[in-house]
Structure formats: structure tokens, C-alpha cells
C-alpha positions in Angstrom: -35.1 -3.8 30.8 -32.9 -5.7 28.5 -32.2 -2.5 27.0 -31.5 -0.7 29.9 -29.4 -3.6 30.9 -27.5 -3.5 27.3 -26.7 0.3 27.2 -25.5 0.4 30.7 -23.3 -2.5 29.8 -22.2 -1.9 26.8 -20.9 1.7 27.7 -19.1 0.7 30.6 -17.2 -1.3 28.2 -16.9 0.7 25.1 -14.0 2.4 23.4 -16.0 5.1 21.7 -16.7 8.3 23.4 -20.1 8.6 23.8 -21.1 6.5 21.0 -21.5 2.9 20.7 -22.1 0.2 17.5 -25.7 -0.4 17.5 -27.3 -4.2 17.3 -30.7 -3.3 16.1 -31.9 -5.2 12.9 -31.4 -2.6 10.8 -27.9 -1.3 12.2 -26.6 -5.2 12.6 -23.5 -4.0 14.5 -22.0 -1.7 11.7 -23.1 1.8 12.5 -22.4 4.1 15.8 -24.5 5.9 17.5 -25.4 7.8 20.5 -27.3 6.4 23.7 -30.8 7.9 23.1 -30.3 6.7 19.0 -29.6 3.2 19.8 -32.4 3.1 22.7 -34.4 4.6 20.1 -33.4 1.6 17.7 -33.8 -1.2 19.9 -37.6 -0.1 21.2 -38.7 0.2 17.7 -37.1 -2.4 15.5 -35.5 -5.1 18.7 -32.2 -6.7 18.6 -30.7 -8.8 15.8 -31.8 -12.6 16.3 -29.4 -14.5 17.7 -27.3 -11.9 19.5 -27.2 -13.1 22.7 -23.8 -12.7 23.2 -22.7 -9.1 23.4 -19.1 -9.5 21.9 -19.2 -6.1 19.7 -19.8 -4.5 22.9 -17.0 -5.9 25.5 -18.8 -9.1 26.6 -16.3 -12.0 26.4 -16.9 -15.1 24.8 -15.2 -18.6 23.4 -14.1 -19.2 20.4 -16.6 -21.6 19.6 -19.6 -19.8 20.5 -17.8 -16.5 18.4 -17.5 -18.8 15.5 -20.9 -20.1 16.1 -22.7 -17.3 17.6 -25.6 -16.9 15.2 -26.2 -19.9 13.7 -30.1 -19.6 13.1 -30.9 -15.7 11.9 -30.6 -15.0 8.2 -28.6 -12.1 8.5 -25.1 -13.7 9.6 -23.7 -14.6 7.0 -24.3 -11.3 5.5 -22.8 -9.3 8.4 -20.1 -11.5 8.5 -19.3 -10.7 5.0 -19.7 -7.1 5.2 -17.5 -6.9 8.1 -15.0 -9.1 6.1 -15.4 -6.5 3.6 -15.0 -3.6 5.4 -16.7 -1.6 2.5 -17.2 1.5 4.8 -14.0 1.4 6.3 -11.9 1.1 2.7 -14.2 4.2 1.6 -13.3 6.2 5.0 -9.8 5.6 4.0 -10.4 6.3 0.2 -11.8 10.2 1.2 -10.2 10.7 4.8 -12.7 10.5 6.8 -12.3 9.1 10.2 -14.6 6.6 11.7 -13.7 7.0 15.6 -16.5 9.2 17.3 -18.1 9.3 14.1 -21.2 7.8 12.8 -21.9 6.6 9.5 -23.4 9.9 8.9 -22.2 13.2 11.3 -24.6 13.6 14.1 -25.7 16.9 13.0 -26.0 15.5 9.1 -29.7 16.4 7.7 -30.7 13.8 5.2 -31.9 14.7 2.1 -33.6 13.8 -0.8 -30.4 13.8 -2.5 -28.8 11.6 0.2 -31.8 9.6 1.2 -30.4 6.3 2.9 -33.4 4.5 4.0 -34.6 6.0 7.4 -31.7 4.3 9.2 -30.2 8.0 9.9 -32.0 10.4 13.0 -31.1 13.9 13.1 -28.9 15.1 16.2 -28.1 18.2 17.8 -25.2 17.3 19.6 -21.8 18.2 18.0 -19.4 16.7 16.4 -15.7 16.3 17.3 -13.9 18.2 14.8 -12.6 16.8 11.7 -10.1 17.9 9.5 -11.6 16.0 6.6 -12.4 17.9 3.2 -15.7 19.5 3.1 -16.1 19.0 -0.4 -15.0 15.5 -1.0 -18.0 14.6 1.9 -21.2 14.8 -0.5 -19.2 12.2 -3.0 -18.7 10.0 0.4 -22.4 10.0 1.6 -23.6 9.0 -2.0 -21.4 6.1 -2.5 -22.3 5.5 1.6 -25.6 5.2 0.3 -25.0 3.0 -2.5 -23.0 0.4 -0.2 -26.1 0.5 2.2 -28.5 -0.3 -0.7 -29.2 -3.7 -0.7 -29.1 -5.9 -4.1 -32.3 -7.0 -3.7 -34.6 -7.2 -0.6 -33.6 -10.2 1.6 -29.9 -10.9 -0.1 -26.6 -10.7 2.1 -24.8 -8.6 -0.8 -25.2 -5.0 -1.1 -24.9 -3.0 -4.0 -21.4 -1.4 -3.6 -20.0 -4.8 -2.7 -21.7 -6.4 -5.9 -19.8 -3.8 -8.1 -16.6 -4.4 -6.5 -16.7 -8.2 -6.7 -17.7 -8.5 -10.0 -15.5 -5.8 -11.1 -12.5 -7.7 -9.7 -13.4 -10.4 -11.2 -13.5 -9.2 -14.6 -9.6 -7.6 -13.7 -8.4 -11.6 -12.6 -10.4 -13.3 -15.6 -9.4 -10.8 -17.9 -12.4 -10.3 -19.5 -13.3 -7.5 -21.9 -15.6 -4.4 -21.4 -18.4 -6.1 -24.2 -18.0 -9.2 -22.1 -19.2 -8.3 -18.8 -21.7 -6.0 -20.1 -23.4 -9.0 -21.6 -23.1 -10.9 -18.6 -24.7 -8.2 -16.6 -27.6 -8.1 -19.5 -28.0 -11.9 -19.0 -28.1 -11.2 -15.1 -30.8 -8.6 -15.4 -33.6 -10.7 -17.7 -32.7 -13.6 -14.9 -33.0 -11.3 -11.5 -35.2 -8.6 -12.8 -35.9 -7.7 -9.1 -32.5 -7.1 -8.8 -30.6 -3.7 -9.0 -27.7 -4.7 -11.1 -25.9 -2.4 -13.4 -26.8 -1.6 -17.3 -23.5 -2.1 -18.2 -19.6 -1.8 -17.7 -19.4 1.0 -18.4 -22.4 2.6 -15.8 -20.3 0.2 -13.0 -16.5 1.4 -13.6 -18.4 5.0 -13.2 -19.7 4.2 -9.9 -16.2 2.8 -8.8 -14.3 5.3 -10.0 -16.0 8.0 -7.4 -13.7 6.0 -4.7 -10.4 8.0 -6.2 -8.2 5.4 -7.6 -8.2 5.6 -11.5 -6.0 6.8 -14.2 -4.7 9.1 -16.3 -4.8 8.8 -20.0 -2.0 10.8 -21.7 -1.6 10.9 -24.8 1.9 10.6 -26.5 3.9 10.5 -30.0 4.2 7.2 -31.5 7.8 7.8 -32.5 8.2 8.5 -28.6 9.2 12.2 -29.1 6.9 14.0 -26.8 3.7 13.8 -24.8 0.4 15.8 -25.1 0.5 16.7 -21.6 1.2 20.4 -19.5 1.5 23.1 -21.9 1.1 21.2 -24.7 -1.9 18.9 -24.5 -4.2 20.7 -27.0 -1.1 20.2 -30.1 -2.9 18.3 -32.6 0.4 16.9 -34.2 4.3 16.3 -32.8 6.4 19.5 -32.9 9.6 17.4 -33.1 8.5 14.8 -36.1 5.5 16.4 -37.4 3.3 12.8 -36.8 0.0 13.3 -36.2 -1.7 12.9 -33.1 -4.7 10.7 -34.5 -4.6 8.2 -36.9 -6.9 7.7 -39.5 -8.3 4.5 -41.9 -5.5 5.6 -43.8 -3.0 5.6 -41.7 -2.3 9.1 -43.0 -1.8 12.5 -40.9 -5.0 15.0 -41.0 -5.8 18.0 -39.7 -8.4 18.3 -36.8 -11.1 19.8 -39.5 -10.4 17.3 -42.0 -11.4 14.4 -39.7 -14.6 15.4 -37.5 -15.3 15.1 -34.5 -12.4 14.0 -31.9 -14.6 11.8 -30.1 -14.9 9.5 -32.9 -11.0 9.5 -33.8 -8.5 6.9 -32.6 -5.5 7.4 -30.9 -1.8 7.1 -31.9 -0.6 6.1 -28.8 -1.7 6.3 -25.1 0.4 6.3 -21.7 -1.4 5.0 -18.8 -0.3 7.3 -15.8 -1.4 6.1 -11.9 -1.0 9.5 -9.9 1.5 8.4 -7.1 0.6 10.9 -4.5 -3.1 9.9 -3.7 -1.6 6.5 -3.4 1.8 7.3 -0.9 -1.4 9.5 0.8 -4.0 6.3 1.1 -1.3 4.4 3.0 -1.4 7.2 6.1 -5.3 7.6 6.1 -5.6 3.6 6.1 -5.3 2.2 9.8 -4.4 -0.8 8.3 -0.9 0.6 6.6 -0.4 3.9 8.8 1.6 1.8 11.1 3.5 0.2 9.1 4.7 3.3 7.2 7.0 4.1 10.5 7.9 0.3 10.8 11.8 1.0 9.4 11.8 3.8 12.4 10.4 2.3 15.2 9.9 -1.5 14.8 12.9 -2.4 13.2 16.0 -4.3 14.7 18.8 -2.1 14.4 21.4 -4.4 15.2 24.1 -4.2 12.5 23.1 -6.5 10.4 21.4 -6.2 6.6 17.9 -7.1 6.7 16.6 -4.4 5.3 17.2 -1.5 3.0 17.1 0.8 5.9 20.3 -1.1 6.8 21.8 -0.5 3.8 24.6 2.6 3.4 22.8 4.1 0.7 20.1 4.7 3.8 22.5 5.7 5.7 24.4 8.3 3.1 21.4 9.8 2.6 19.6 10.7 6.1 23.3 12.1 7.0 22.8 14.3 3.6 19.3 15.6 4.0 18.8 15.5 8.1 15.7 17.5 7.6 14.1 15.1 5.4 15.0 12.3 7.5 14.1 13.5 10.8 10.6 12.7 9.9 10.1 8.8 10.1 6.9 9.3 7.7 9.4 10.4 4.8 8.8 7.9 2.1 11.3 6.5 0.6 10.7 4.6 -3.0 12.4 2.4 -5.2 11.5 2.8 -9.2 11.2 -0.5 -11.2 10.8 -1.3 -14.6 11.5 -3.4 -17.8 9.8 -4.4 -20.7 7.5 -8.1 -21.4 5.8 -9.4 -24.2 2.0 -8.8 -22.9 -0.6 -12.1 -23.4 2.4 -14.9 -23.4 2.9 -13.9 -26.9 6.5 -15.6 -27.2 8.1 -13.1 -30.1 9.6 -9.4 -30.0 7.2 -7.5 -32.0 5.6 -6.3 -29.1 7.1 -4.5 -26.1 4.8 -3.3 -23.0 7.2 -1.5 -19.9 5.6 -1.2 -16.6 7.0 1.5 -14.0 6.2 0.0 -10.3 7.1 1.8 -7.2 8.4 0.2 -4.2 7.8 1.9 -0.5 10.5 0.8 1.4 9.0 2.0 4.4 7.3 -1.1 4.5 8.8 -4.2 6.7 10.5 -6.4 4.7 7.6 -9.4 4.1 5.6 -6.0 3.3 7.6 -3.9 0.8 8.3 -6.6 -1.8 4.6 -8.2 -1.5 2.7 -7.7 -4.8 0.0 -5.8 -2.8 2.5 -3.2 -1.7 4.0 -2.2 -5.4 2.7 0.7 -6.8 1.8 0.9 -10.7 3.0 4.4 -11.9 2.4 3.7 -15.5 2.2 1.5 -18.9 3.9 2.5 -21.2 2.5 0.7 -24.5 4.7 -0.5 -27.5 5.1 -1.8 -29.8 8.9 -1.3 -29.3 10.4 -0.5 -26.1 11.0 3.3 -25.2 15.0 3.0 -25.1 16.5 6.6 -23.9 13.4 8.0 -24.8 11.7 6.5 -21.7 12.2 10.4 -20.2 9.2 11.3 -22.1 7.3 9.2 -20.0 8.5 10.0 -16.7 7.6 13.4 -16.6 4.8 13.4 -15.0 6.4 11.1 -12.2 9.2 13.6 -11.8 6.5 16.7 -11.4 4.9 14.6 -8.5 8.1 13.4 -7.1 9.4 17.3 -6.9 5.5 18.3 -5.0 6.6 15.6 -2.8 10.5 16.8 -2.0 8.7 19.7 -1.3 5.8 18.1 0.8 2.3 17.7 0.3 -0.2 18.0 2.8 -1.8 14.2 4.1 -3.9 13.7 7.2 -2.2 10.6 9.2 -4.8 8.5 10.9 -2.8 7.4 13.5 -1.5 10.6 15.4 -5.3 11.9 14.5 -3.2 15.1 12.3 -2.3 16.4 9.2 1.5 16.6 8.1 3.5 17.0 5.0 4.1 13.9 3.6 7.8 13.8 1.8 9.2 11.3 -0.4 12.5 10.4 -2.3 13.3 8.2 -5.2 16.4 6.1 -3.4 17.4 4.0 -6.4 15.8 1.7 -9.4 15.4 -1.7 -9.9 16.1 -3.0 -13.4 18.7 -5.2 -15.4 21.9 -3.7 -16.9 19.9 -2.6 -20.5 17.2 -0.9 -19.1 20.0 0.6 -16.9 21.6 2.3 -19.4 17.6 3.9 -20.7 17.2 5.1 -17.0 21.0 6.8 -16.5 22.0 7.6 -19.6 25.1 5.7 -19.7 25.6 3.2 -22.2 26.1 -0.5 -21.0 27.3 -2.2 -23.9 30.7 -1.7 -25.8 34.4 -0.8 -24.3 33.3 1.6 -21.9 30.3 -0.3 -20.2 31.1 -0.5 -16.9 28.8 2.7 -15.0 31.6 2.6 -12.2 34.6 2.4 -14.2 33.5 4.8 -16.4 36.2 5.7 -19.1 38.5 4.1 -17.2 37.0 0.8 -17.6 39.1 -2.0 -18.7 38.3 -4.0 -21.4 39.4 -6.1 -24.2 38.0 -7.0 -27.5 37.6 -10.7 -28.6 38.2 -11.6 -32.2 36.6 -14.8 -32.3 33.9 -14.3 -29.8 33.3 -10.9 -31.7 32.6 -9.3 -28.2 34.3 -7.2 -25.8 34.9 -8.8 -22.6 35.9 -6.6 -19.1 38.8 -7.1 -17.2 40.8 -5.2 -14.5 38.4 -6.5 -11.5 41.8 -6.9 -9.1 42.1 -3.5 -9.2 39.0 -3.0 -6.5 41.4 -4.9 -4.1 43.4 -4.4 -1.3 47.1 -2.9 -2.2 48.4 -6.2 -0.9 46.1 -8.7 -1.6 47.3 -12.1 -2.9 45.1 -12.6 -6.0 46.7 -9.1 -7.7 50.3 -11.1 -7.5 48.8 -14.2 -9.1 49.3 -14.0 -13.0 48.8 -17.8 -13.5 44.9 -17.7 -12.6 43.7 -14.5 -14.4 45.1 -12.8 -17.5 49.2 -13.6 -16.7 49.7 -10.4 -15.9 50.1 -8.3 -12.1 47.6 -6.3 -11.4 49.5 -3.1 -9.8 46.8 0.0 -11.0 44.8 1.4 -7.9 40.9 1.3 -8.4 39.1 4.1 -10.4 37.7 6.7 -8.3 33.9 6.8 -8.9 32.7 10.5 -10.9 30.7 12.7 -7.8 27.6 13.6 -8.8 28.4 17.3 -9.3 31.0 16.5 -11.7 28.2 14.7 -13.5 26.2 17.3 -13.6 29.0 19.9 -14.6 29.9 17.6 -17.4 26.5 17.2 -18.6 24.8 20.6 -18.2 25.4 21.7 -22.0 24.6 17.9 -23.7 21.9 18.5 -26.3 20.1 14.8 -26.8 17.0 14.9 -28.9 14.5 12.6 -28.7 12.3 10.6 -30.6 12.9 7.2 -32.9 13.0 9.1 -36.1 15.9 11.7 -34.6 18.4 9.0 -34.4 20.8 8.1 -37.6 20.4 4.7 -38.9 24.3 4.1 -39.3 24.6 5.1 -35.4 25.1 1.9 -34.3 27.3 0.4 -37.2 30.0 3.3 -37.3 30.3 3.0 -33.5 31.1 -1.0 -33.9 33.4 -0.6 -36.4 35.1 2.4 -34.4 35.1 -0.2 -31.0 37.0 -2.5 -33.2 39.4 -0.1 -34.8 40.5 1.4 -31.2 40.9 -2.3 -29.2 45.0 -1.8 -29.8 44.7 1.8 -28.9 46.9 3.5 -25.7 44.5 2.3 -22.9 46.5 5.6 -21.0 44.6 8.0 -23.7 41.0 7.8 -21.6 38.4 9.4 -23.4 36.8 12.6 -22.2 33.9 11.0 -20.0 31.3 13.4 -20.6 31.5 12.2 -24.8 30.8 8.7 -23.2 26.9 10.2 -22.0 23.9 9.1 -24.3 21.8 11.7 -22.6 21.2 13.1 -19.6 18.9 11.3 -17.4 15.4 12.8 -16.5 16.6 11.5 -12.8 19.2 14.5 -13.0 17.1 16.9 -12.4 14.5 14.9 -10.4 14.9 17.1 -7.2 16.5 20.2 -6.8 17.9 19.1 -2.9 19.0 16.1 -3.5 20.0 16.6 -7.5 23.6 15.5 -6.3 23.0 12.8 -4.6 20.6 11.1 -7.3 23.5 12.1 -9.9 26.0 9.8 -7.4 23.7 6.8 -7.3 23.0 6.5 -11.0 26.7 5.5 -11.7 
């Protein structure tokens, strides 16, 4: 009687079509089943102890009652913890498998010995709602789902997968080494032999890696000449400087036959690259973030005030240049930030690590700059900063940006459809020295201003031994009073007009034949000395004889070839 009353009430208030959460002791209001399956579960296993208010099936309750709904039964803390972790929801987002009208296993799924979950699943003959999910990922999803549903030990409030993830999270937050975590796991296995504790840190990482959020190790030349990537991934030495890919005990270059198995070799330098495309796809595949990815178009207050990057002139100018890109509000605008820092709180300049971070600006302003929203793209190792050779390490990112400009098929969980995700890099965020490395324009010495370029107004200070930059009044209106106030400035009137900014097509034409050799060993040692002496000797030269702007560029930035369709725009924003 109670089962029939519950089923009538639950299906009347259910938001799912023909399916409800099963409140039996084993399912615990986590898994969705059809009416017949729920009825059978309740007859065999019975209700969860203390589940008097059917709050998960539409029955109203007060806040006090909901907070103390199940004070006595042993699974309350466990179920509450699992619902907070939302392990199943996380894995559905990771594998692009929707939960709407879909139980923990598909209704027509037949359990096999390889995917045995413990008898909680009943075979169904009804046809499920058609999905566009990738079939090749289904087996991996069900395997992980089995790991998730497996208790750490009998009667435990923790699940096996939850234990793995939380312990690995502590390792990351605490900065534990892999060996220290393995020793801790060995101790826990000795103390709790009945628990399903992993054998080692390596095994635990292998299980978690199946969630799909990993990174790629790309070998690089220690002199920043090249990446062993793409067509050059199997090279054993750098084709530019000849440096070996591997290092030996004597720190000498050796050939493959002389050293032995590659697995025992130690690499000279490794770039850790985090693929961008799957991380952007997750933003639309997750029900928690998909809505925010169109916030700039659907919910932003458009009153002319600058509250969000979408209100900026650069954003609007880009929309006017590429209306097909802007027509879909799901198109992602990105920012790139990079700078070097000394790891492990070492207050010296002996080692410098360069992270590259991607910022998705579709999110609201209170989310896009939060740490949880920032996407780590790569970690460029030291010991010296890459400098102008940073383009070598940006190659994998640029290739992904080219794919994203053309479009990558992605599933939108809100609209329940596949669409072609497009993304573009709007701007970079960096200090002035890093600006020079990314753009290719020198931000030092006489012509340091990227806006004025060859028309930069600078003066060498003999006593200070540095350049100072003047001519700021050129950017004011022609009749502005500051232009005629000599005493407050350098003792002269400013009658010049603001310099015209070089457009992108002109920059591309200037740099089309430029040849720049990457690598630390390819730069002349006396380059800095010669330039400084030249700058000091030219301080009295005629300012009207502007130099050739093409000669002032240090390199052709890799961003100039980032996206074929928007290459002119990128050349403009780099200036």
C-alpha cells in the first residue's frame, strides 16, 4: 500500500519523463529508474530508514525538517556527502553523457562480467531516449561508474572513487610527492586491510586519469630551439643546435645506441601542455557552467557602461569585423596571460618557471577571473625564461586555436544539441617585458612605445643612464591647454599630431620576409652591448629621420599566424 501511494505521488510530481529517483536502501535517491523497477526495489529492499518526507519526489518540507530529515539512519551522512560531491554528475559531464531521462545505466544495458556493479541494475526492454553521446566512451564511463558505486569497505560512508579523488586533492594542495603518498597508502593498507585502498600513487593517478582531465608531456630542446612535437617527435637531437634530447651522467650528448633503452634516459627539458579544446568543451557539457557561457549575451546589462569585457571597444570591434563568429553567443572569447615566477618560494633569479593561463571571458565578471575559472594552458620549465623563444612553446596552443576558429563539434547540455564551438584569442595580459616576448616589439631603449613605434619621442638621460619618454601631449586635442603650457612640461609647446598607428595589414607586409632564429645559442653575445652603444650615440640624431619600422621588430610573433580569418585583427591588437 505504501509503495503504491508513494509511486502515485512521486510520478505525479516527477520532472523526469517516466523515471524517478529510487528511494530504496541500495539506490538511496541517487539512481533514476522506471516505475516497475522502483516498485520491485521497494518490495525487495524497502525504503531508506527515516525517509518520511519525500523531499526528493516533490513533497514540501520546512528547512528545519530538511536539515534533520534522517537523524538516525546510518546512511544519511553518506548520502548527503555523495550528493555534495556529485561524483556521478561530474563523470557524466566528463564523458558527455546526459542524466535527463537516463538512469545510472541505460535501460537496455545488459550487465556483463566486465561491468558488474553489484546487482543494483535490472535489465529493461524499453527504448531509451535517443542520445548523441559518443559510443566509444561508454565502456570507460560504465567502468568508472562501477568504481564510483563501490564502497571503500562494507558499511563505509565513503566510495572508492570519492576516496581516490579526495586523497589526490590533498596531495596537490599539500605539495606531497608521489613517493610520500605511496608510503601513506601502504600504511593505510596495513592498518585497514579490509578497505579497498589503492596500491600506489601511480595506480590511483591512472584511475583518475580516465576522467579525461590530463596533460601532455612534450619534450623540448634545453636551448629553446625546438619542440619534439608533430613531425619532429621522433628526433633524438635538436636540428638547430645539435643538443641531444637526453642527458646522461656525464652531461654529454650521446646517441640512442650508446645509451640503451629510452625508458631509462632522463630528458633535458619537458613542456607540460594542457589541451584547451576538451576543457572548453567541458564548459558546455557541464550543466553547472553551460548557462554562464552565454551570460555576456543573455544576461549582461547593456547600458553603455563598462562592467564586462563585452562592453569594451575591442570586443565590439571584433564583432563588427567577424559577424559570423559573433552571431553565436556560445563563441568563446579568450585572454592569454603569461609571466615568470620563482617556484618553491626561492627568492632568487637562478630559476624561472613560466605558466601560460587562458581566461574565458564569456563568463560573468564575478566568475571569469576566479581561480576556478582560469584554464592552465602550459607550464614552460626553466631555469631561464624563454624570452623571445616563447613562440616555440606556444605552437601546440596555436594549433588548437586554429581548430577552434574553424569550429569543433561540442555538445550543449542546455539546448541538448551538438554545435560547432568556435573560440578566438582577444588579447594578452602581461607586464611590459613579457609584452615584448609575446608581440615581437622591443619594449626597451629608444623606440619602446608599441603605440608610437618608430615615432616614439625619447631622450637619453646622461646622469640617469636611461631613456625617458616624452611627447605624451601629442595625443591630446589640438586646442588642449596642456599643449601650450611650457613651464609645466619640457619648456616647449607641443604642436605635433598624434602618430598614426600601424594597421595589421601593414605589419604583416613588413614582417613577411623576416627571418628569426630561435634558440639561446643563436643570439650573438655582444648584441646588447652594441645596441646600447648605438642608442647612446644616436641621442643627438635628427628626430625627423625616422628609422625603418620593419627593422625595429625583433621577430614575427606566432600570434600573427594564429588564425587565418582574423590575422589582420591580431596584428592590430599586438600593437
